[in-house]
Backbone bond lengths (Angstrom), bond angles and torsions (degrees), N, CA, C in turn:
res aa  C-N    CA-C-N  psi(-1)  N-CA   C-N-CA  omega(-1)  CA-C   N-CA-C  phi
1 M - - - 1.448 - - 1.536 108.32 -
2 S 1.325 116.28 131.22 1.465 120.64 -177.55 1.529 110.85 -77.17
3 I 1.324 114.77 162.09 1.467 120.76 178.89 1.533 110.41 -60.34
4 G 1.339 116.18 -39.90 1.466 120.38 178.98 1.519 112.08 -60.09
5 K 1.318 117.18 -40.58 1.473 120.69 179.50 1.532 111.09 -69.35
6 I 1.327 116.01 -34.95 1.465 119.90 177.34 1.531 109.59 -65.16
7 R 1.344 116.42 -44.10 1.464 120.07 178.04 1.517 111.07 -63.52
8 L 1.332 117.17 -41.85 1.465 120.67 178.60 1.529 110.82 -63.55
9 A 1.329 117.25 -39.08 1.472 120.93 176.38 1.528 110.54 -64.20
10 A 1.336 116.95 -39.23 1.473 120.83 177.27 1.528 110.49 -63.77
11 I 1.318 116.87 -41.30 1.472 120.92 178.59 1.526 110.30 -62.36
12 I 1.323 116.66 -43.02 1.472 120.80 179.13 1.523 110.20 -64.47
13 L 1.334 117.68 -42.35 1.467 121.02 177.94 1.531 110.98 -60.38
14 I 1.318 116.76 -44.59 1.463 120.73 179.00 1.532 109.42 -63.26
15 A 1.337 117.10 -39.16 1.469 121.23 179.00 1.530 111.64 -63.42
16 V 1.314 117.12 -30.24 1.467 120.89 176.49 1.535 110.54 -77.24
17 L 1.329 116.54 -38.98 1.467 120.67 -176.64 1.535 113.45 -74.34
18 Y 1.330 117.57 -30.83 1.470 119.90 -178.78 1.526 112.89 -54.57
19 P 1.353 119.12 -54.80 1.472 118.05 -179.27 1.536 113.54 -59.47
20 I 1.317 116.65 -33.30 1.471 119.55 176.11 1.525 109.19 -62.95
21 S 1.332 116.75 -42.62 1.468 120.44 -178.72 1.522 112.10 -67.17
22 W 1.330 118.33 -27.11 1.468 120.98 179.12 1.522 112.04 -68.73
23 F 1.334 116.36 -30.43 1.468 120.21 -178.46 1.528 112.48 -100.54
24 A 1.332 117.29 -11.52 1.466 121.94 -179.66 1.532 109.68 -74.10
25 P 1.327 116.65 150.13 1.472 118.72 179.20 1.533 111.75 -68.28
26 L 1.341 115.55 124.18 1.461 120.99 176.07 1.518 110.03 -82.97
27 A 1.324 114.43 -37.82 1.460 120.16 -177.31 1.519 108.48 -154.50
28 R 1.319 114.42 161.13 1.470 121.85 172.89 1.518 105.83 -118.91
29 A 1.318 115.33 128.43 1.468 119.32 -176.12 1.517 109.91 -131.04
30 G 1.319 114.85 147.69 1.455 121.30 176.95 1.512 109.94 -152.36
31 L 1.320 114.96 154.59 1.458 119.50 -177.18 1.524 111.88 -76.08
32 L 1.309 115.83 -44.06 1.462 119.50 -178.11 1.524 109.82 -125.91
33 P 1.312 118.02 149.68 1.467 120.97 -178.03 1.523 113.98 -61.56
34 L 1.321 118.52 -21.74 1.461 121.09 -176.27 1.527 112.92 -78.64
35 F 1.329 117.58 -25.34 1.455 121.12 -176.32 1.522 110.60 -92.72
36 S 1.344 115.13 159.72 1.465 118.71 179.26 1.531 109.96 -70.45
37 L 1.311 114.73 159.07 1.450 120.65 -176.41 1.528 110.82 -93.95
38 S 1.317 116.57 141.82 1.464 121.94 175.69 1.522 108.56 -89.63
39 E 1.333 115.52 139.44 1.456 119.37 178.65 1.526 109.90 -87.59
40 I 1.322 115.06 137.54 1.456 122.06 -179.99 1.518 107.95 -117.16
41 S 1.322 116.16 126.23 1.462 121.46 175.63 1.524 108.33 -119.69
42 V 1.302 116.72 173.05 1.462 120.24 176.65 1.522 109.28 -59.11
43 M 1.324 117.01 -46.73 1.465 120.81 -177.28 1.525 112.20 -67.85
44 S 1.334 117.73 -41.18 1.473 118.72 179.04 1.523 110.29 -68.01
45 G 1.331 116.48 -33.14 1.458 120.41 176.82 1.520 111.48 -65.55
46 I 1.324 116.45 -44.03 1.468 120.45 178.21 1.521 110.06 -64.44
47 R 1.345 116.41 -43.39 1.465 121.01 178.80 1.526 111.37 -57.82
48 S 1.314 116.82 -44.82 1.453 119.70 -178.52 1.528 111.32 -72.84
49 L 1.321 117.44 -32.42 1.463 120.06 177.34 1.532 111.90 -68.01
50 I 1.319 116.97 -33.41 1.471 120.19 178.80 1.525 110.37 -57.40
51 E 1.328 116.73 -35.86 1.472 121.18 -179.41 1.524 112.55 -72.58
52 T 1.333 117.66 -27.80 1.461 120.01 -174.39 1.526 114.31 -111.12
53 D 1.327 117.55 -38.05 1.464 120.72 -175.96 1.526 109.55 -148.16
54 I 1.309 116.34 93.22 1.466 121.50 -175.10 1.532 111.81 -62.62
55 F 1.336 117.09 -37.67 1.473 120.41 179.90 1.529 110.55 -61.44
56 L 1.320 116.83 -47.71 1.460 121.06 179.29 1.529 110.83 -64.73
57 A 1.327 117.42 -37.07 1.466 121.47 177.81 1.527 110.68 -61.73
58 V 1.321 116.47 -43.85 1.465 120.49 178.41 1.529 110.40 -65.13
59 L 1.321 116.47 -41.16 1.460 121.33 179.41 1.537 111.18 -61.96
60 V 1.328 116.70 -46.62 1.467 120.77 178.85 1.529 110.20 -64.72
61 A 1.333 117.31 -40.31 1.465 120.44 178.31 1.531 110.54 -62.02
62 L 1.324 116.79 -39.93 1.468 119.89 177.43 1.526 111.06 -64.05
63 F 1.349 116.86 -45.12 1.460 120.68 -179.56 1.520 112.24 -67.49
64 A 1.321 116.78 -44.81 1.469 120.70 -170.41 1.521 114.21 -89.49
65 L 1.326 117.93 -29.36 1.459 120.11 -174.38 1.529 112.97 -111.10
66 V 1.315 116.39 -54.25 1.463 120.66 -171.40 1.536 111.95 -73.41
67 A 1.327 117.51 -50.10 1.477 120.41 -177.14 1.528 112.37 -58.40
68 P 1.333 119.29 -47.24 1.475 118.22 179.34 1.528 113.50 -63.19
69 V 1.328 116.70 -38.24 1.464 119.71 -179.97 1.530 110.48 -67.57
70 L 1.336 116.43 -43.10 1.466 119.74 177.72 1.529 110.77 -60.96
71 K 1.325 115.86 -40.10 1.460 118.99 179.28 1.532 110.52 -64.07
72 L 1.321 117.71 -44.13 1.466 120.11 -179.74 1.525 111.60 -64.15
73 I 1.326 116.81 -40.28 1.464 119.97 177.44 1.524 109.57 -61.89
74 G 1.326 115.82 -44.31 1.462 119.98 177.97 1.515 112.69 -62.11
75 L 1.331 116.97 -42.79 1.469 120.52 178.55 1.526 111.27 -62.80
76 A 1.337 115.99 -41.44 1.468 119.64 179.64 1.532 110.62 -65.90
77 L 1.330 116.78 -43.82 1.463 119.84 178.35 1.527 111.13 -63.72
78 N 1.318 116.38 -39.42 1.460 120.91 179.05 1.531 111.00 -67.11
79 E 1.320 115.99 -31.42 1.471 119.59 178.24 1.524 110.38 -70.85
80 L 1.319 116.26 -35.65 1.461 120.58 -177.75 1.527 112.39 -79.92
81 S 1.328 116.50 -29.79 1.473 121.33 176.33 1.523 108.00 -158.74
82 T 1.303 116.66 155.10 1.457 120.72 -178.73 1.520 109.93 -72.78
83 L 1.309 116.17 129.12 1.460 122.57 179.43 1.523 109.87 -96.29
84 P 1.333 116.78 157.05 1.472 119.32 175.37 1.530 111.18 -60.11
85 N 1.323 116.24 155.26 1.462 123.16 -175.93 1.532 112.10 -58.23
86 R 1.328 118.80 -39.67 1.469 120.30 -178.17 1.531 111.66 -66.97
87 V 1.340 117.05 -31.75 1.468 120.44 176.56 1.520 109.36 -69.65
88 T 1.322 116.95 -40.77 1.466 121.23 177.64 1.523 110.73 -61.21
89 K 1.332 117.25 -40.54 1.469 121.05 177.16 1.525 110.79 -65.04
90 S 1.326 117.77 -36.39 1.468 121.31 177.21 1.521 111.18 -64.97
91 I 1.325 116.37 -37.34 1.468 121.40 177.50 1.527 109.64 -62.99
92 T 1.323 116.13 -44.23 1.465 120.94 178.24 1.518 110.79 -60.97
93 F 1.323 116.91 -43.37 1.468 121.07 178.70 1.526 110.74 -62.61
94 A 1.327 117.46 -42.55 1.468 121.12 179.23 1.525 110.77 -60.35
95 G 1.321 117.03 -38.20 1.464 120.69 177.46 1.514 112.46 -64.84
96 R 1.324 116.27 -39.40 1.470 119.67 178.68 1.520 111.33 -68.26
97 V 1.317 116.74 -39.40 1.468 120.71 177.95 1.525 110.08 -63.91
98 A 1.324 117.22 -40.15 1.461 121.04 179.31 1.524 111.08 -63.51
99 M 1.311 117.76 -36.48 1.460 121.75 -179.51 1.526 111.30 -67.40
100 A 1.324 117.85 -25.47 1.467 121.38 -179.87 1.522 111.31 -58.81
101 D 1.328 116.90 -32.38 1.465 120.74 -179.44 1.518 111.85 -62.92
102 V 1.324 117.53 -41.74 1.462 120.88 179.45 1.525 110.24 -63.52
103 F 1.327 116.83 -41.05 1.460 120.05 179.08 1.528 111.02 -65.36
104 L 1.330 117.50 -38.86 1.468 120.56 176.71 1.522 110.99 -60.47
105 I 1.318 116.69 -45.94 1.465 120.67 179.37 1.521 110.18 -61.15
106 A 1.330 117.20 -43.62 1.463 121.08 179.64 1.531 111.06 -62.24
107 V 1.322 116.89 -40.49 1.472 120.53 178.05 1.525 110.43 -64.21
108 Y 1.331 117.64 -44.55 1.471 120.77 178.94 1.524 111.46 -60.56
109 I 1.317 116.76 -42.64 1.469 120.24 179.72 1.522 109.98 -64.83
110 T 1.318 116.82 -44.33 1.464 120.93 179.20 1.520 111.32 -62.00
111 L 1.331 116.80 -45.31 1.468 120.63 179.59 1.522 111.56 -63.03
112 S 1.314 116.75 -45.23 1.465 118.75 -177.51 1.525 111.79 -67.82
113 K 1.312 117.79 -32.84 1.464 119.83 176.20 1.520 110.71 -69.73
114 G 1.324 116.47 -34.84 1.462 121.24 -179.53 1.520 113.02 -70.77
115 I 1.339 116.86 -30.77 1.464 120.55 -179.67 1.525 110.41 -69.00
116 G 1.318 116.83 -39.53 1.454 121.24 175.60 1.520 115.48 79.46
117 V 1.331 118.09 10.57 1.464 120.52 179.87 1.515 110.92 -78.97
118 G 1.293 116.50 -45.85 1.455 120.68 -177.52 1.505 111.28 -118.12
119 R 1.298 113.43 -161.16 1.452 119.95 -179.71 1.519 108.48 -129.59
120 I 1.310 116.99 136.77 1.456 121.16 177.61 1.525 109.06 -139.16
121 E 1.314 114.93 137.73 1.463 121.47 178.90 1.516 108.18 -130.70
122 T 1.315 116.23 138.78 1.458 118.31 175.09 1.528 108.71 -73.58
123 A 1.321 115.49 152.06 1.461 121.16 -178.76 1.531 109.66 -124.50
124 W 1.302 116.69 171.40 1.455 122.93 -172.89 1.522 112.93 -62.08
125 G 1.323 118.55 -26.61 1.460 121.13 -179.40 1.519 112.65 -65.48
126 L 1.331 116.77 -31.70 1.462 120.25 177.98 1.530 110.14 -64.33
127 Y 1.314 116.28 -39.89 1.461 120.48 178.81 1.535 110.90 -70.29
128 L 1.333 117.21 -38.20 1.459 120.73 177.90 1.527 110.22 -66.45
129 F 1.332 117.15 -45.29 1.460 121.78 179.40 1.529 110.32 -61.36
130 T 1.322 116.79 -44.98 1.461 121.37 178.28 1.528 110.32 -63.48
131 F 1.333 117.23 -41.88 1.463 121.00 177.65 1.518 110.98 -58.74
132 C 1.321 117.25 -45.08 1.468 120.86 -179.07 1.523 111.07 -60.12
133 I 1.316 116.40 -44.59 1.463 120.50 -179.48 1.528 110.43 -65.80
134 L 1.331 116.77 -47.73 1.464 119.82 -179.66 1.523 111.88 -65.55
135 A 1.336 117.31 -37.43 1.467 120.79 178.70 1.526 110.67 -65.39
136 S 1.329 117.12 -40.00 1.463 118.81 178.63 1.527 110.48 -68.49
137 M 1.337 116.89 -35.06 1.469 119.55 175.53 1.532 110.13 -65.13
138 F 1.315 117.03 -41.46 1.462 121.24 178.82 1.530 110.66 -63.07
139 V 1.335 116.97 -46.29 1.466 120.49 -179.87 1.531 109.79 -62.16
140 G 1.332 116.80 -40.93 1.463 120.27 177.81 1.520 111.94 -61.85
141 H 1.318 116.35 -43.43 1.471 120.58 178.38 1.524 110.61 -66.57
142 W 1.316 116.47 -42.69 1.469 122.48 179.26 1.530 109.82 -61.32
143 Q 1.320 115.29 -42.11 1.459 120.71 179.79 1.535 110.51 -65.70
144 K 1.315 115.24 -43.24 1.470 121.21 -178.46 1.535 110.90 -62.94
145 T 1.341 116.48 -47.00 1.464 119.68 -179.26 1.525 111.18 -68.74
146 S 1.314 118.02 -35.46 1.455 121.48 179.84 1.525 110.78 -67.92
147 K 1.336 117.16 -43.07 1.470 121.11 179.07 1.520 110.40 -66.15
148 A 1.345 116.47 -36.14 1.473 120.36 178.31 1.529 110.27 -66.53
149 D 1.330 117.33 -38.00 1.475 120.95 179.09 1.531 111.38 -65.69
150 H 1.332 116.70 -35.80 1.467 120.58 -177.99 1.525 112.56 -78.95
151 S 1.326 117.54 -21.04 1.460 119.46 -178.27 1.522 112.01 -83.69
152 V 1.332 116.76 -12.40 1.473 120.21 -179.08 1.498 110.76 -83.89
C-alpha cells in the first residue's frame, strides 16, 4: 500500500470520526454537586445557542462543523491531485479555524471550574473531537512535507 493510499485512508477515517465527535459528550455540567450532570455536545451546544445567540451559534457551527469538513475535502482532493498553492493555504487556514473550537471549550471548562458554582467534567467526546482535529493537522503536515520531498 502506497503512502498516498495510507493518507487517503486516514482522511476517510477522520471523516467518519468527525460526525461521531459532534454528537459525543464533550463535557458533563451541573449546577450543584447533588444533581445529575447534563451532557454537552457540539450539536447540543449549537442547538442551545440558536435559541439565545444566533450569531454565536453560526460562528461555532463554522468552527466546529464547516471548517473541519472543508479541510478534509481539501486534503482528499490534494491527495488525489496537486492543488494550487492558494487552495493549499486555504486548507491550512481551515485547520487553524477548526482548532479554535477546542481552545474555546477548554477556556469554558477552565472558567467554570474556577468560578466554583457548579460542577463540570470533561467527557470522551472532547478527546475524540480534539483527536480528529489534531489528526487532520498531522495528515495535512504529512501531505505537505511528502509533496515537497517529491517536487525536489
